[in-house]
C-alpha positions as CSV (number, residue, x, y, z in Angstrom):
1,M,20.8,26.6,-12.3
2,R,18.9,23.3,-12.0
3,T,19.2,21.8,-8.4
4,G,16.6,19.2,-8.5
5,D,14.5,20.9,-5.7
6,L,10.8,21.7,-6.2
7,G,9.4,24.7,-4.7
8,F,7.7,27.9,-5.3
9,F,7.8,31.6,-4.6
10,A,5.6,33.3,-1.9
11,G,6.1,36.7,-2.5
12,D,10.0,37.3,-2.3
13,D,10.5,34.0,-0.5
14,L,11.6,30.8,-2.2
15,V,9.7,27.8,-0.4
16,I,11.1,24.3,-1.1
17,T,8.7,21.7,-1.0
18,G,10.8,18.5,-1.8
19,R,13.0,16.9,-4.3
20,I,11.8,16.2,-8.0
21,K,13.4,12.5,-7.8
22,D,11.1,11.9,-4.6
23,V,7.9,12.6,-6.7
24,I,6.0,9.4,-7.4
25,I,3.3,9.6,-10.0
26,L,0.3,7.1,-9.6
27,R,-2.3,7.2,-12.0
28,G,-2.0,10.8,-12.9
29,K,-1.4,12.2,-9.4
30,N,1.9,13.3,-7.8
31,Y,3.1,12.3,-4.5
32,Y,6.1,12.5,-2.3
33,S,7.8,9.8,-1.0
34,Q,7.8,11.3,2.5
35,D,4.1,11.4,2.5
36,F,3.7,7.5,2.1
37,E,6.5,7.0,4.9
38,Q,4.7,9.2,7.3
39,A,1.3,7.6,6.6
40,I,2.5,4.3,7.8
41,Q,4.3,5.3,10.8
42,G,2.7,3.7,14.1
43,R,0.3,1.5,12.2
44,H,1.6,-1.6,13.5
45,P,4.0,-2.2,16.6
46,A,6.8,-3.8,14.2
47,L,6.9,-0.4,12.4
48,M,7.6,1.7,15.4
49,S,11.2,2.6,14.5
50,G,9.5,4.7,11.5
51,I,12.0,4.0,9.1
52,A,10.8,3.6,5.6
53,A,11.5,4.2,2.0
54,A,8.8,4.8,-0.5
55,F,9.5,4.9,-4.2
56,A,8.1,4.0,-7.8
57,I,8.8,0.8,-9.5
58,I,7.7,0.1,-13.3
59,V,5.3,-2.9,-13.5
60,D,3.8,-4.0,-17.0
61,G,4.9,-0.3,-18.2
62,E,2.9,1.6,-15.3
63,E,4.4,3.3,-12.4
64,Q,3.5,1.4,-9.3
65,L,4.2,2.3,-5.5
66,A,6.7,0.1,-3.6
67,I,7.4,0.6,0.1
68,L,10.1,-0.6,2.2
69,C,10.0,-0.7,5.9
70,E,12.6,-1.5,8.7
71,V,10.9,-3.6,11.2
72,D,11.7,-5.5,14.5
73,R,12.6,-8.9,13.2
74,D,10.8,-11.1,15.7
75,T,7.7,-9.2,15.3
76,A,7.7,-9.0,11.7
77,V,8.5,-12.8,11.1
78,R,5.8,-13.7,13.5
79,D,3.3,-11.2,12.2
80,A,4.5,-10.5,8.6
81,D,1.0,-10.8,7.0
82,E,-0.6,-8.3,9.8
83,V,2.3,-5.7,9.1
84,I,2.0,-6.0,5.2
85,I,-2.0,-5.4,5.8
86,A,-1.2,-2.4,8.2
87,I,0.9,-0.9,5.5
88,R,-1.4,-1.3,2.5
89,N,-4.3,-0.1,4.7
90,A,-2.5,3.1,5.7
91,V,-1.6,4.1,2.1
92,A,-5.1,2.9,1.1
93,D,-6.9,5.1,3.8
94,G,-4.7,8.2,3.3
95,F,-4.2,8.1,-0.3
96,G,-6.6,5.7,-2.0
97,Q,-3.7,3.9,-3.9
98,P,-2.6,0.3,-3.8
99,V,0.8,-0.6,-2.7
100,H,2.3,-3.1,-5.3
101,T,5.2,-4.1,-3.4
102,V,5.9,-4.1,0.2
103,G,9.2,-5.2,1.8
104,L,10.0,-5.9,5.4
105,V,13.6,-5.3,5.9
106,Q,16.1,-6.1,8.8
107,P,17.3,-3.1,11.0
108,G,20.1,-1.4,9.4
109,A,19.7,-2.9,6.2
110,F,18.9,0.5,4.2
111,P,21.8,2.1,2.4
112,R,22.4,5.6,3.9
113,T,24.3,8.6,2.8
114,E,27.3,9.6,5.1
115,S,24.8,12.0,7.1
116,G,22.4,9.1,7.6
117,K,19.7,9.7,5.1
118,I,17.9,6.8,3.4
119,Q,19.1,6.5,-0.2
120,R,15.7,5.4,-1.8
121,F,16.8,5.1,-5.2
122,R,19.8,2.7,-4.1
123,C,17.1,1.0,-2.1
124,R,14.9,0.6,-5.3
125,A,17.9,-0.7,-7.2
126,M,18.6,-3.5,-4.4
127,L,15.0,-4.4,-4.3
128,L,14.9,-5.2,-7.8
129,D,18.3,-7.0,-8.1
130,G,17.2,-9.1,-5.0
131,S,20.4,-7.8,-2.9
132,L,18.5,-6.2,-0.1
133,D,18.5,-8.0,3.2
134,T,14.7,-8.7,3.6
135,I,12.4,-10.5,6.0
136,A,9.5,-10.6,3.5
137,I,8.6,-9.2,0.4
138,S,4.8,-9.2,-0.8
139,Q,3.3,-8.1,-4.1
140,L,0.0,-7.8,-5.5
141,E,-1.3,-10.3,-7.8
142,G,-2.7,-9.7,-11.2
143,G,-2.9,-6.3,-12.8
144,P,-2.0,-3.0,-11.0
145,H,-5.4,-2.4,-9.5
146,E,-5.9,-5.9,-8.1
147,Q,-5.6,-6.8,-4.5
148,R,-6.2,-10.0,-3.0
149,E,-9.3,-10.0,-0.5
150,N,-7.1,-10.4,2.5
151,G,-4.9,-7.5,1.6
152,V,-1.8,-9.1,1.8
153,G,-0.9,-9.8,-1.9
154,R,1.5,-12.7,-3.0
155,V,4.3,-13.3,-0.5
156,V,7.3,-13.4,-3.1
157,R,10.2,-14.4,-0.7
158,R,10.6,-14.5,3.0
159,A,14.4,-14.1,4.2
160,D,14.1,-17.6,6.0
161,E,13.1,-19.6,2.6
162,S,15.6,-17.8,0.4
163,R,18.7,-18.3,2.7
164,G,17.9,-21.3,4.8
165,G,17.6,-18.9,7.4
166,M,15.1,-20.7,9.7
167,R,17.6,-23.7,10.2
168,Q,20.4,-21.2,11.1
169,R,18.0,-19.5,13.5
170,L,17.2,-22.6,15.1
171,E,20.9,-23.9,15.4
172,Q,21.8,-20.4,16.8
173,A,18.8,-20.3,19.4
174,P,19.1,-21.1,22.9
175,P,17.7,-24.7,23.1
176,N,14.7,-23.7,25.4
177,T,13.4,-21.2,22.8
178,R,13.8,-23.4,19.4
179,G,10.1,-25.2,19.8
180,G,8.6,-21.7,19.9
181,L,10.7,-20.4,16.9
182,L,9.7,-23.5,15.0
183,L,6.0,-23.2,16.0
184,D,5.9,-19.6,14.9
185,H,7.4,-20.5,11.6
186,V,5.0,-23.5,10.9
187,R,1.9,-21.1,11.9
188,A,3.3,-18.4,9.4
189,E,3.6,-21.0,6.7
190,V,0.2,-22.4,7.2
191,R,-1.2,-18.8,7.1
192,Q,0.4,-18.3,3.8
193,V,-0.9,-21.7,2.3
194,L,-4.5,-20.9,3.7
195,A,-4.6,-17.2,2.6
């Protein structure tokens, strides 16, 4: 009977090590999604929830790593580049692999099973079709092995740009906080242009 579980026999005991659908093959090496997800925990204050989804996507015919992380929105909008660099560095330090796509998502944006588990393959589909509620998405430029010197990659889309979110945030914010929100937004845009 095929269950989709991976494991081995240790004497008379069956030891389950993971699910076959959670295996990511990068340049001939097998990894589990959970390994990448655990590696990034605590690497930046915005990642403190520890909620992430790692999975493979196909780019130019080659399997590449994508990681989505639930982040504190205020910190992530202000420090999106820092959060993305922290994620890329954690994976590079722990596994020697580049992360092609990093997505920062709102708390509660991940699709989950009834028991609360993150549905990685649904996350993948939502990332690819653009329906996932993201704060920022960054992709490496060039080929699969190329990463820009600043470690960020190319920011493809920020939620504020794609849905007119900055204007809406300013309209909804208390008047005494609007200046700070706008200043943070302008700083993030300038950092992106100068990178």
